[in-house]
C-alpha positions as CSV (number, residue, x, y, z in Angstrom):
1,M,-24.3,-7.7,-16.4
2,D,-26.4,-11.0,-17.0
3,A,-23.7,-12.8,-14.8
4,V,-25.0,-10.0,-12.2
5,A,-28.5,-10.1,-12.8
6,G,-29.3,-13.5,-11.3
7,R,-28.0,-12.0,-8.0
8,M,-30.1,-9.3,-7.6
9,A,-31.1,-8.4,-4.2
10,A,-30.0,-12.3,-3.0
11,A,-29.1,-12.4,0.1
12,L,-25.5,-14.2,0.2
13,P,-25.6,-17.6,0.7
14,S,-24.4,-19.9,3.7
15,C,-22.0,-22.9,3.3
16,P,-21.0,-25.2,6.1
17,A,-17.2,-25.9,7.0
18,G,-16.0,-28.2,5.0
19,A,-18.4,-27.1,2.0
20,A,-17.3,-27.3,-1.8
21,R,-15.7,-24.6,-3.2
22,G,-15.6,-23.5,-7.0
23,R,-19.3,-23.5,-7.7
24,R,-20.3,-20.8,-9.8
25,E,-23.7,-19.6,-9.1
26,A,-24.9,-16.6,-11.3
27,G,-21.0,-15.7,-12.2
28,R,-19.6,-16.4,-8.7
29,S,-17.9,-18.8,-6.6
30,A,-20.8,-18.8,-3.9
31,C,-20.0,-20.8,-1.5
32,S,-16.4,-19.1,-0.9
33,R,-17.8,-16.0,-1.0
34,A,-19.8,-17.4,2.5
35,C,-17.2,-19.3,3.9
36,T,-13.7,-19.6,4.2
37,G,-13.1,-22.7,6.5
38,R,-10.2,-21.5,9.4
39,V,-11.7,-17.7,8.9
40,Q,-15.2,-19.2,10.1
41,R,-13.9,-19.9,13.6
42,G,-15.5,-16.5,14.3
43,F,-11.9,-14.8,15.1
44,L,-12.8,-11.1,16.1
45,A,-16.4,-12.4,16.4
46,A,-18.5,-9.3,16.3
47,G,-20.4,-11.0,19.5
48,D,-17.5,-10.7,21.9
49,R,-16.6,-7.3,22.8
50,R,-13.7,-7.9,23.9
51,L,-12.4,-8.6,20.7
52,A,-13.9,-6.7,18.7
53,P,-16.2,-3.9,20.6
54,D,-16.3,-1.4,17.0
55,A,-17.3,-4.3,15.4
56,A,-20.5,-5.2,17.9
57,S,-21.2,-2.1,20.2
58,T,-23.6,-0.2,18.1
59,L,-24.8,-3.1,15.4
60,I,-28.4,-1.9,14.1
61,S,-30.6,-4.9,13.4
62,T,-30.4,-6.4,10.0
63,S,-30.2,-9.6,9.1
64,R,-27.9,-8.5,6.0
65,I,-25.2,-7.7,8.4
66,E,-22.9,-10.8,8.5
67,E,-21.0,-11.2,11.9
68,P,-17.2,-11.1,10.9
69,R,-14.5,-13.7,12.1
70,M,-13.1,-13.6,13.6
71,K,16.4,9.2,20.6
72,S,20.5,12.5,18.4
73,R,22.1,12.2,15.6
74,S,24.0,15.1,13.1
75,T,22.1,16.6,10.1
76,V,24.6,14.3,7.8
77,S,23.9,10.9,10.1
78,L,20.0,11.5,9.5
79,S,20.3,12.0,5.9
80,I,22.3,8.4,5.4
81,A,19.3,7.2,7.4
82,A,17.4,8.7,4.8
83,V,18.6,7.2,1.9
84,V,19.3,3.9,3.4
85,V,15.4,3.9,4.7
86,V,14.8,5.2,0.9
87,L,16.9,2.5,-1.0
88,A,15.7,-0.1,1.4
89,L,12.3,-0.1,-0.5
90,T,13.2,-0.6,-3.7
91,V,13.5,-3.7,-3.6
92,L,11.0,-5.5,-1.3
93,L,7.4,-5.1,-1.3
94,L,7.5,-3.1,2.2
95,P,5.9,0.4,4.0
96,G,7.4,3.8,2.0
97,P,9.8,5.7,4.2
98,E,7.3,8.4,5.1
99,S,7.2,9.5,8.6
100,A,5.7,7.8,11.0
101,T,4.2,9.6,13.3
102,A,0.5,9.7,13.9
103,P,-2.2,12.0,12.3
104,K,-3.7,14.3,15.0
105,D,-6.6,13.0,16.8
106,D,-10.0,13.8,15.1
107,L,-11.5,17.2,16.5
108,P,-15.1,18.0,17.4
109,A,-17.1,18.9,14.6
110,G,-17.0,22.1,12.9
111,A,-12.8,21.8,13.7
112,A,-10.2,21.7,11.4
113,T,-8.0,18.3,11.2
114,G,-5.0,19.6,10.0
115,E,-3.0,22.7,11.7
116,D,-5.7,25.1,10.9
117,A,-8.9,25.0,9.0
118,S,-7.0,26.5,6.2
119,T,-5.1,23.7,6.2
120,A,-8.3,20.7,7.2
121,T,-9.6,19.0,4.2
122,A,-13.1,20.5,3.9
123,I,-15.9,18.5,5.2
124,V,-19.9,19.3,4.6
125,T,-22.2,17.8,7.1
126,A,-25.8,16.8,6.1
127,I,-28.2,15.8,8.9
128,V,-30.3,13.7,6.9
129,T,-28.9,12.3,3.4
130,A,-30.9,11.0,0.5
131,I,-29.8,9.4,-2.6
132,V,-33.0,8.4,-5.0
133,D,-33.3,6.1,-8.4
134,V,-29.8,5.1,-7.9
135,R,-28.0,2.1,-9.0
136,L,-27.1,0.0,-5.8
137,F,-24.1,-2.5,-5.1
138,D,-24.8,-3.1,-1.6
139,G,-21.2,-5.3,-1.2
140,R,-22.8,-8.6,-2.8
141,S,-25.9,-7.8,-5.0
142,V,-27.0,-5.1,-7.2
143,L,-30.2,-3.0,-6.7
144,E,-32.1,-1.0,-9.9
145,S,-33.5,2.6,-9.5
146,V,-33.7,2.5,-5.3
147,D,-33.3,5.6,-2.5
148,V,-31.0,4.9,0.3
149,V,-31.4,7.3,3.1
150,F,-28.5,7.7,5.6
151,S,-28.4,9.7,8.9
152,G,-26.6,10.0,12.3
153,G,-23.5,8.3,10.2
154,R,-25.7,4.9,9.4
155,I,-28.0,3.6,6.5
156,V,-31.4,4.3,7.6
157,Q,-33.9,3.2,4.3
158,V,-33.0,1.3,1.3
159,G,-35.9,0.6,-1.1
160,S,-38.4,2.0,-3.9
161,D,-39.8,4.9,-4.0
162,L,-39.4,5.5,-0.3
163,D,-41.0,8.6,1.7
164,I,-38.3,10.8,1.9
165,P,-37.8,13.1,5.3
166,S,-38.5,16.7,4.3
167,D,-35.6,18.3,5.6
168,A,-33.6,15.4,3.8
169,T,-30.7,16.5,1.8
170,V,-31.7,15.1,-1.6
171,I,-29.1,13.6,-4.2
172,E,-30.3,12.8,-7.6
173,G,-28.1,9.2,-8.7
174,S,-30.0,8.4,-12.1
175,G,-27.3,6.9,-14.2
176,K,-24.8,6.8,-11.2
177,T,-23.8,4.0,-8.9
178,L,-23.5,3.9,-5.0
179,I,-21.4,1.8,-4.0
180,P,-20.3,0.4,-0.5
181,G,-16.7,3.0,0.9
182,L,-13.8,0.9,-0.6
183,I,-11.5,-1.6,1.7
184,D,-7.6,-1.5,0.9
185,G,-6.5,-5.0,2.1
186,H,-3.1,-3.9,2.3
187,V,-1.2,-0.9,3.2
188,H,1.3,0.6,5.5
189,A,-0.2,3.3,6.9
190,I,2.4,6.0,7.6
191,G,1.8,9.8,7.5
192,R,-1.0,11.3,5.9
193,A,-1.9,7.8,4.3
194,R,-5.8,8.0,5.9
195,E,-6.4,11.3,4.4
196,D,-5.0,10.3,1.0
197,A,-7.5,7.6,1.0
198,V,-10.2,8.9,1.9
199,R,-10.0,11.1,-1.1
200,F,-10.2,8.5,-3.5
201,G,-13.1,6.7,-1.7
202,V,-11.2,4.4,0.6
203,T,-13.0,4.5,4.0
204,T,-11.3,1.5,5.7
205,V,-7.3,0.4,5.4
206,L,-5.5,-2.6,6.6
207,D,-2.3,-1.8,7.6
208,M,-0.1,-4.5,7.4
209,F,3.2,-3.1,9.3
210,S,3.6,0.2,10.6
211,P,4.7,1.2,14.0
212,P,1.9,0.8,16.9
213,T,1.5,4.7,17.7
214,N,-1.8,5.6,19.4
215,L,-3.2,3.0,18.6
216,E,-6.1,3.3,21.3
217,R,-7.0,6.5,19.9
218,V,-7.2,5.0,16.6
219,R,-9.9,2.2,17.7
220,Q,-11.9,4.9,19.5
221,Q,-12.0,7.2,16.2
222,R,-13.1,3.9,14.3
223,Q,-15.8,3.1,16.6
224,G,-17.3,6.4,16.6
225,L,-19.5,8.0,13.9
226,E,-18.3,11.3,13.9
227,R,-17.1,13.5,11.0
228,T,-13.7,13.1,10.1
229,A,-11.6,12.9,7.1
230,R,-9.5,9.9,7.7
231,A,-9.8,6.0,6.6
232,D,-10.8,3.5,9.7
233,L,-7.6,2.1,10.8
234,F,-6.9,-1.6,11.1
235,T,-3.3,-2.7,12.0
236,A,-1.1,-5.7,12.5
237,G,1.3,-3.2,13.9
238,Y,5.2,-4.7,14.4
239,L,5.3,-7.7,12.1
240,A,7.2,-10.7,13.2
241,T,10.3,-11.4,11.9
242,A,13.7,-12.9,12.0
243,P,16.8,-11.0,13.7
244,G,17.8,-8.7,10.3
245,G,15.2,-10.0,8.5
246,H,12.7,-8.1,6.0
247,G,11.1,-5.4,7.9
248,T,13.8,-4.6,10.3
249,Q,15.7,-2.2,7.7
250,Y,14.1,0.8,7.9
251,G,15.6,2.7,11.3
252,V,12.4,1.7,13.1
253,E,13.4,-0.8,16.1
254,V,11.5,-3.9,15.0
255,P,10.4,-6.6,18.2
256,T,12.3,-9.9,16.3
257,L,12.1,-13.5,16.8
258,S,14.7,-16.1,17.1
259,G,12.8,-19.4,17.7
260,P,9.0,-21.0,18.2
261,G,9.6,-20.3,22.4
262,E,9.5,-17.0,22.2
263,A,6.1,-16.9,19.8
264,D,3.2,-16.8,22.5
265,E,5.1,-13.8,24.5
266,W,5.5,-12.0,21.0
267,V,2.2,-12.3,20.1
268,A,0.9,-11.3,23.6
269,E,2.7,-8.2,23.2
270,R,1.4,-7.0,19.8
271,L,-1.9,-7.4,21.3
272,A,-1.4,-5.7,24.3
273,E,0.0,-2.6,22.0
274,G,-3.1,-3.0,20.4
275,S,-2.4,-5.1,16.9
276,D,-6.2,-6.2,15.4
277,F,-4.2,-9.1,13.4
278,I,-0.8,-10.6,13.5
279,K,1.6,-10.3,10.2
280,I,4.6,-13.1,9.6
281,V,7.0,-12.5,7.3
282,I,8.8,-15.9,5.5
283,E,10.9,-14.0,3.0
284,D,14.5,-15.4,2.7
285,G,15.2,-13.0,-0.3
286,S,15.7,-15.2,-2.9
287,A,12.7,-14.2,-4.8
288,W,15.2,-10.8,-5.6
289,G,18.1,-12.3,-5.7
290,G,19.5,-11.7,-2.2
291,T,19.4,-13.4,1.1
292,L,18.0,-12.6,4.4
293,P,17.1,-14.0,7.5
294,T,13.9,-15.2,8.3
295,L,11.5,-17.6,10.3
296,S,11.7,-21.1,11.1
297,R,8.7,-23.6,10.1
298,E,8.7,-24.5,13.5
299,T,8.3,-20.4,14.6
300,V,5.7,-19.5,11.8
301,E,3.7,-22.6,13.3
302,A,3.8,-21.3,16.6
303,L,3.0,-17.7,15.7
304,V,0.0,-18.7,14.2
305,E,-1.2,-21.2,17.0
306,A,-0.5,-18.5,19.5
307,A,-2.5,-15.8,17.6
308,H,-5.5,-18.4,17.1
309,R,-5.4,-19.3,20.9
310,R,-5.6,-15.8,21.6
311,E,-8.9,-15.7,18.6
312,R,-7.1,-13.5,16.9
313,M,-5.9,-14.3,13.0
314,A,-2.3,-14.8,11.3
315,V,-1.8,-13.5,7.9
316,A,1.8,-14.1,6.2
317,H,3.9,-11.9,3.3
318,V,5.2,-14.4,1.2
319,S,6.9,-13.5,-2.4
320,T,7.4,-17.8,-3.5
321,Y,5.3,-20.6,-3.4
322,D,7.4,-22.7,-1.6
323,D,6.9,-19.5,1.1
324,A,3.6,-19.8,0.5
325,M,3.0,-23.4,1.0
326,T,5.1,-23.0,4.0
327,A,2.5,-20.8,5.6
328,I,-0.6,-22.4,4.6
329,E,0.9,-25.7,6.1
330,A,1.7,-23.7,9.2
331,G,-2.0,-22.8,9.4
332,V,-2.2,-19.2,8.1
333,D,-5.5,-17.7,7.3
334,G,-4.4,-15.7,4.9
335,L,-1.7,-14.8,2.1
336,V,-0.8,-11.0,1.7
337,H,1.1,-11.2,-1.1
338,L,0.9,-13.4,-3.9
339,F,4.0,-15.4,-5.6
340,A,4.8,-15.4,-9.4
341,D,8.3,-17.4,-9.0
342,R,6.2,-20.1,-10.4
343,P,2.5,-21.2,-12.0
344,V,0.0,-22.2,-8.8
345,D,-0.6,-26.3,-9.0
346,A,-3.0,-28.6,-8.4
347,A,-1.4,-29.2,-5.1
348,F,-1.4,-25.5,-3.9
349,I,-4.9,-25.5,-5.0
350,G,-5.6,-28.4,-3.0
351,A,-3.7,-27.4,0.1
352,A,-5.2,-23.9,0.3
353,K,-8.6,-25.2,-0.3
354,R,-8.3,-27.3,2.8
355,S,-7.1,-24.6,4.7
356,G,-9.4,-22.1,3.7
357,V,-6.8,-19.4,3.1
358,F,-8.0,-16.2,1.7
359,I,-4.9,-14.3,-1.2
360,V,-4.6,-10.4,-1.2
361,P,-2.2,-10.4,-4.6
362,T,-1.5,-7.0,-4.6
363,A,-1.7,-6.8,-8.2
364,T,-0.6,-3.1,-8.8
365,V,2.5,-3.8,-6.7
366,L,3.3,-7.1,-8.7
367,A,2.7,-5.2,-11.6
368,S,5.1,-2.4,-11.1
369,S,7.8,-4.9,-9.7
370,Y,7.4,-7.3,-12.8
371,G,6.4,-5.1,-15.7
372,G,2.9,-4.8,-16.0
373,P,0.5,-2.1,-16.9
374,G,1.9,1.8,-15.8
375,T,-0.5,3.9,-13.7
376,E,-0.4,6.9,-16.7
377,W,-4.1,6.7,-17.1
378,L,-4.5,7.1,-13.6
379,R,-2.0,10.1,-13.2
380,S,-3.8,11.8,-15.9
381,H,-7.4,10.9,-15.0
382,Q,-9.5,14.0,-15.6
383,V,-11.3,13.1,-12.1
384,L,-9.0,11.4,-9.7
385,G,-5.6,12.9,-11.3
386,S,-6.5,15.9,-9.6
387,R,-6.6,14.8,-6.2
388,L,-3.0,13.7,-6.2
389,D,-0.6,15.3,-3.9
390,A,2.8,16.4,-5.4
391,M,4.5,12.6,-3.5
392,Q,1.3,11.0,-4.5
393,R,1.9,11.5,-8.1
394,Q,6.1,11.1,-8.1
395,S,5.5,7.5,-6.2
396,L,3.0,6.8,-9.1
397,A,5.3,7.6,-11.4
398,Q,8.0,5.2,-10.2
399,S,8.5,1.2,-11.1
400,F,10.8,-1.4,-9.2
401,P,14.3,-1.3,-10.5
402,G,14.7,-3.8,-13.2
403,S,11.1,-4.6,-13.6
404,Q,11.3,-4.5,-17.3
405,S,13.5,-7.4,-17.5
406,R,11.0,-9.6,-15.7
407,T,8.1,-9.1,-17.6
408,S,7.2,-13.3,-18.0
409,M,6.6,-13.0,-14.2
410,W,3.7,-10.5,-14.2
411,A,2.1,-12.7,-16.7
412,T,3.0,-15.8,-14.0
413,A,0.9,-13.4,-11.6
414,Q,-2.1,-12.9,-13.5
415,A,-2.6,-16.3,-14.4
416,N,-2.0,-17.7,-10.3
417,I,-4.8,-14.8,-9.8
418,R,-6.8,-16.1,-12.2
419,A,-6.4,-19.9,-11.1
420,L,-7.1,-19.0,-7.4
421,H,-10.1,-17.1,-8.2
422,E,-11.6,-19.6,-10.2
423,A,-10.8,-22.7,-7.6
424,G,-13.3,-20.4,-5.2
425,L,-10.3,-19.0,-3.0
426,P,-11.6,-15.6,-1.6
427,I,-9.9,-12.7,-3.2
428,V,-9.1,-9.4,-1.2
429,A,-8.0,-6.0,-3.1
430,G,-4.8,-4.7,-1.3
431,S,-3.0,-2.1,-3.5
432,D,0.5,-2.3,-0.6
433,A,0.8,1.2,-0.7
434,P,2.8,3.4,-0.9
435,N,5.5,1.8,-2.6
436,P,6.6,2.2,-6.4
437,G,4.0,2.7,-8.6
438,T,1.7,3.1,-5.9
439,A,-0.6,5.5,-3.9
440,Q,-2.4,5.8,-0.8
441,G,-6.2,5.5,-2.0
442,I,-6.1,5.9,-6.0
443,S,-4.1,2.6,-5.8
444,V,-7.6,0.3,-4.9
445,H,-9.1,1.7,-8.4
446,A,-5.7,0.0,-10.2
447,E,-5.9,-3.2,-8.2
448,L,-9.8,-3.5,-9.3
449,S,-9.0,-3.1,-13.0
450,L,-6.0,-5.5,-12.5
451,L,-8.1,-7.8,-11.1
452,V,-10.3,-7.7,-13.3
453,A,-7.5,-8.0,-16.5
454,S,-6.6,-11.1,-14.6
455,G,-10.3,-13.1,-14.5
456,L,-12.4,-11.6,-11.7
457,L,-15.5,-10.2,-12.8
458,P,-16.5,-7.1,-12.2
459,V,-19.0,-7.6,-9.3
460,D,-16.1,-9.9,-8.1
461,A,-13.6,-7.1,-8.0
462,L,-15.9,-4.9,-6.2
463,E,-16.3,-7.8,-3.9
464,S,-13.0,-7.8,-2.9
465,A,-12.8,-4.3,-2.1
466,T,-16.0,-4.0,0.4
467,S,-17.7,-7.2,2.0
468,I,-15.3,-10.1,1.1
469,P,-12.1,-8.2,3.4
470,A,-15.5,-6.7,5.8
471,R,-16.2,-10.1,6.7
472,L,-12.8,-11.7,7.0
473,F,-11.0,-9.2,8.7
474,G,-14.1,-8.9,11.2
475,L,-14.9,-4.8,10.6
476,G,-18.3,-4.7,11.6
477,E,-20.6,-2.7,9.5
478,R,-18.1,-2.0,6.8
479,G,-18.8,-2.8,3.2
480,C,-22.5,-3.2,2.9
481,I,-25.2,-0.4,2.5
482,S,-28.4,-1.7,4.3
483,P,-30.4,-0.1,7.5
484,G,-27.7,-0.2,10.2
485,C,-24.4,-0.4,8.3
486,R,-21.8,2.3,8.4
487,A,-22.9,5.4,5.8
488,D,-19.5,5.3,4.6
489,L,-20.1,5.5,0.5
490,V,-19.1,6.3,-2.8
491,L,-21.3,7.3,-5.7
492,V,-19.9,7.1,-9.5
493,D,-21.3,7.5,-12.8
494,G,-21.6,5.0,-14.9
495,N,-22.0,1.1,-14.1
496,P,-18.6,-0.4,-12.3
497,L,-20.8,-3.6,-12.8
498,E,-20.2,-3.6,-16.4
499,T,-16.6,-1.8,-16.5
500,I,-15.0,-2.0,-13.2
501,E,-13.0,1.6,-13.9
502,A,-16.0,3.4,-13.2
503,T,-15.2,3.1,-10.0
504,T,-12.9,5.9,-10.7
505,Q,-16.0,8.4,-11.9
506,I,-16.0,9.8,-8.3
507,T,-18.9,12.2,-7.8
508,G,-19.4,11.5,-4.1
509,I,-17.4,10.2,-1.1
510,W,-19.7,10.3,2.5
511,K,-17.3,9.1,5.7
512,N,-19.8,8.2,9.1
513,G,-22.4,9.7,6.4
514,H,-20.5,13.3,6.0
515,R,-19.5,14.0,3.0
516,V,-15.9,14.5,2.2
517,I,-14.8,17.0,-0.4
518,A,-10.8,16.1,-1.1
519,D,-8.3,18.9,-1.6
520,P,-5.1,17.6,-2.4
521,E,-3.1,21.0,-1.5
522,S,-5.3,21.0,2.1
523,V,-3.3,17.5,3.0
524,S,-0.2,18.0,1.9
525,G,0.7,21.6,1.0
526,P,1.2,22.7,-2.4
527,S,2.9,21.2,-4.8
528,M,6.2,22.2,-6.8
529,P,5.1,20.9,-10.4
530,R,8.0,20.4,-12.5
531,D,8.3,23.1,-15.0
532,D,9.7,21.8,-18.2
533,A,9.4,25.4,-20.1
534,A,11.9,26.6,-17.4
535,P,14.5,28.6,-19.1
536,P,18.3,26.8,-19.8
537,A,20.1,26.8,-16.3
538,P,24.0,27.4,-16.5
539,P,25.8,23.9,-16.5
540,I,27.1,22.9,-13.0
541,D,30.2,20.8,-12.6
542,L,29.3,18.7,-9.3
543,L,32.7,17.4,-9.0
544,A,33.7,21.2,-8.4
545,Q,31.7,21.0,-5.0
546,T,33.9,19.1,-3.4
547,Q,31.8,19.8,0.3
548,R,28.6,18.8,-1.2
549,W,29.6,15.1,-1.4
550,M,29.3,12.4,1.4
551,A,29.6,8.6,1.7
552,A,27.1,6.4,2.0
553,A,26.4,3.1,2.5
554,D,23.9,0.4,3.9
555,D,26.4,-0.4,7.5
556,Y,24.3,2.7,9.3
557,M,21.4,1.1,9.1
558,G,22.8,-2.2,10.4
559,G,24.2,-3.5,7.2
560,N,27.8,-5.0,6.6
561,S,28.8,-2.8,3.9
562,S,31.3,0.1,3.7
563,S,32.3,3.1,1.9
564,T,34.9,5.9,2.1
565,I,35.6,8.7,-0.4
566,D,39.2,10.6,-1.2
567,W,39.6,12.9,-4.0
568,T,43.1,12.4,-6.4
569,G,43.7,14.5,-9.6
570,A,44.7,18.5,-10.2
571,P,42.6,21.0,-8.0
572,T,41.3,22.2,-11.4
573,T,40.3,18.5,-12.4
574,P,39.3,17.0,-9.1
575,V,38.7,13.2,-9.1
576,L,36.2,11.2,-6.8
577,A,37.9,7.8,-5.6
578,V,35.2,5.7,-3.7
579,D,36.6,2.5,-2.3
580,V,33.7,0.3,-1.3
581,D,33.0,-3.0,0.2
582,V,29.4,-4.4,-0.3
583,E,28.4,-7.3,1.3
584,S,25.6,-9.4,1.5
585,G,23.2,-9.4,4.7
586,F,21.2,-6.1,4.0
587,A,17.8,-6.3,2.4
588,F,19.4,-3.8,0.2
589,P,23.1,-3.8,-0.1
590,Y,25.0,-0.6,-1.2
591,A,27.6,1.3,-1.0
592,G,29.0,4.8,-2.7
593,A,29.1,8.5,-2.9
594,M,26.1,10.8,-2.9
595,W,26.2,14.7,-4.0
596,N,24.1,16.4,-2.1
597,T,22.3,20.0,-4.3
598,T,22.7,22.3,-0.8
599,E,25.2,22.6,1.9
600,I,22.4,21.2,4.0
601,P,22.0,17.3,3.0
602,M,19.1,16.2,1.4
603,Q,17.4,19.3,1.2
604,P,15.4,20.2,-1.8
605,A,16.5,22.5,-4.4
606,D,15.2,23.6,-7.9
607,H,17.1,22.4,-10.8
608,S,14.5,22.6,-13.1
609,G,16.4,24.4,-15.6
610,H,18.7,21.2,-16.1
611,R,17.7,19.0,-18.8
612,R,20.4,16.1,-17.9
613,L,22.8,14.2,-15.9
614,V,26.4,13.4,-17.9
615,L,28.7,10.9,-15.8
616,V,31.6,8.9,-16.4
617,V,32.6,6.2,-13.5
618,N,35.6,3.9,-14.0
619,G,36.2,0.6,-12.0
620,P,36.3,-2.9,-12.2
621,E,33.0,-4.4,-13.7
622,A,29.8,-3.6,-11.1
623,D,25.9,-3.3,-10.7
624,Y,26.6,0.2,-11.1
625,Q,23.7,2.7,-10.3
626,V,22.4,6.4,-10.2
627,M,19.7,7.3,-8.1
628,L,18.6,10.8,-8.1
629,F,16.5,11.9,-4.9
630,S,13.6,14.5,-5.1
631,G,10.2,15.6,-4.1
632,Q,8.7,17.4,-1.1
633,A,9.6,14.4,1.4
634,M,12.5,13.4,2.2
635,G,11.5,9.6,1.5
636,A,10.3,9.7,-1.7
637,Q,11.4,7.0,-3.8
638,P,14.7,7.9,-5.9
639,A,14.8,8.0,-9.4
640,R,17.3,5.6,-10.6
641,A,19.4,4.3,-14.1
642,P,22.2,2.0,-14.6
643,L,25.5,3.1,-15.1
644,A,28.5,1.2,-17.0
645,A,31.8,1.8,-16.5
646,G,34.5,2.9,-18.6
647,Q,32.2,5.0,-20.4
648,E,30.3,8.6,-20.9
649,T,26.4,7.7,-20.0
650,V,24.2,10.9,-20.3
651,I,20.8,10.8,-18.3
652,D,17.8,12.8,-19.8
653,L,16.3,13.8,-16.8
654,G,12.9,13.9,-18.4
655,D,12.9,10.2,-19.2
656,L,12.9,9.4,-15.6
657,G,9.8,8.4,-13.7
658,G,9.1,10.0,-10.9
659,L,11.6,12.5,-11.1
660,D,10.9,16.2,-9.7
661,P,14.1,18.3,-10.8
662,S,12.1,21.2,-8.9
663,T,12.8,19.4,-5.6
664,L,16.2,17.8,-6.3
665,R,17.7,16.7,-2.9
666,A,20.6,14.9,-4.0
667,I,22.5,12.8,-6.7
668,G,24.1,9.0,-5.7
669,V,26.3,6.5,-7.5
670,F,26.3,3.4,-6.1
671,V,27.4,0.0,-6.1
672,T,24.5,-2.5,-5.4
673,E,25.4,-5.8,-5.6
674,P,28.1,-8.0,-3.2
675,S,31.5,-8.2,-4.1
676,D,34.7,-7.8,-3.2
677,P,36.0,-4.8,-1.8
678,M,36.9,-2.4,-4.9
679,Q,37.3,1.1,-5.4
680,F,35.6,3.5,-8.6
681,T,36.0,6.9,-9.5
682,I,34.0,9.5,-10.5
683,A,35.7,11.3,-13.2
684,R,33.1,13.6,-14.9
685,A,29.6,14.5,-12.8
686,R,27.5,17.5,-14.2
687,L,24.0,18.6,-14.9
688,E,23.8,20.4,-18.0
């Protein structure tokens, strides 16, 4: 607390352009929090209604609110598409495969936000609310034993021993800490992401790629102060990528660029669709052992220039040191991933500081990629665990394939976070949910914990999810608690300024001043929990069910791989021959065969009574993987395990993280690395 005490009630210092960074004042880098070079130019400035009307229209005067800167296919075909989408997600840090349909519009006060009132998240309204005698973190400073009064969706008063209105609902805050609603600086807001987020105190999300659906309505919602059970959304819409590049592998038509001459029109089209900022992909696949088309340096520069000319930010997806340097040299405003292929060095820090770039490390998804800390503590959490729906729980239990073989990269990632923070570069908390090992909302708490473990003080981590993203992305009256700020609030037991994990001890969430009571079943329907005590089921010979097998390869989604299947052997002992040609040119090249649990592909069936999968695959040496698809939604990430040819493989289903046997949909055997055309056979496949 010593590092915090010296800043109690202190206003954020302001720094001139080019001011030295890295100066520590009472445990924080003061100037880096106050200005960030290019960001200071005023992108998305609050004073320009054309750029950020919601950031300027109803701002109540207060010295502590800073101006921010800136068509039909067969069922089988659809199932193949679903598999392709899911598989594609398992390598690169990209959005999950949930439905991209827009959430339902907010309804008038008292109406349900789902199909009917019985499926809506409950919202309780109080006209005036006062939280008294509470420790306050206002986004920058700490105050002890203060009262906070809010009404009409905004903070009205903050101070000690306030005269509380007689009609106020009073909440005792002793022993608790009130913090601004959290901001997730990197999500993919598809499906029910915004509802999921708010259950965990995340009241604003920054979407780094999803189809631009209904964005005018989204903008209206975030400008208003009506009751809602959704987080506010600011979005990049489509990302800027090369034809066939990262982001094109999901079955969604993405407008791409082939050269710098297309950049200006591309940016103009995105802004016309409603994008709040521009996201640029610099990704050749090398960080993941593959190859991908990517944008040229000249195209990146042209995109940045086109965005800046329109006073909008440009941020970049990168995976390597070299790509990060390309982005910085091109003038991007922020990196929305951090690399771990090599350590940060003086040259990188110097370039980053000169440019004023900010960093969204996405430590949570890096941990899932590089064998970092797991998420069991969140799944079993006494407060937050009960708020997880079935799909979130499944996603949290997963990790990226091969993560345990890359643990040294997790150490590098942590060291890089520490070095950049100590150099005074602004850090923004972002989860990259819903990737494997993450889930909307809850993973922000994991991100904060990982940032502290990587060298940030708890107060710095809290700033990274409140005032810093609010300032950098021009989010108006968010990320703060002072008169005029939006009443997006989270009340927690304990003191997260001493122990950052206290952010998980949530006792209250308010969105636009309305208290939100979160019930995961009201959002995603009742879960089908795995029944480990289910009686043993009779064994199933999967090869005897020949009609349920199908070929599957990435060519359906524009890849170059192909697969065919044929049955050999005696009728009583069938063998499945699988001819595959796995080619590069797709983010996740693969080809193989898949067994569906029902006659309708990819429909769930209860296999809780089966304990293990027995496989015998024969063929040349190759990278074989078995993937088991399960979950409430068809887009859930598969559980996976390696296979070795020429021997029996026995897989204990209880050992597969993220597998729900009660909703098993399909089992696939694939070759997942480019190879010459080859044939393998499946001689045994049994659930026992």
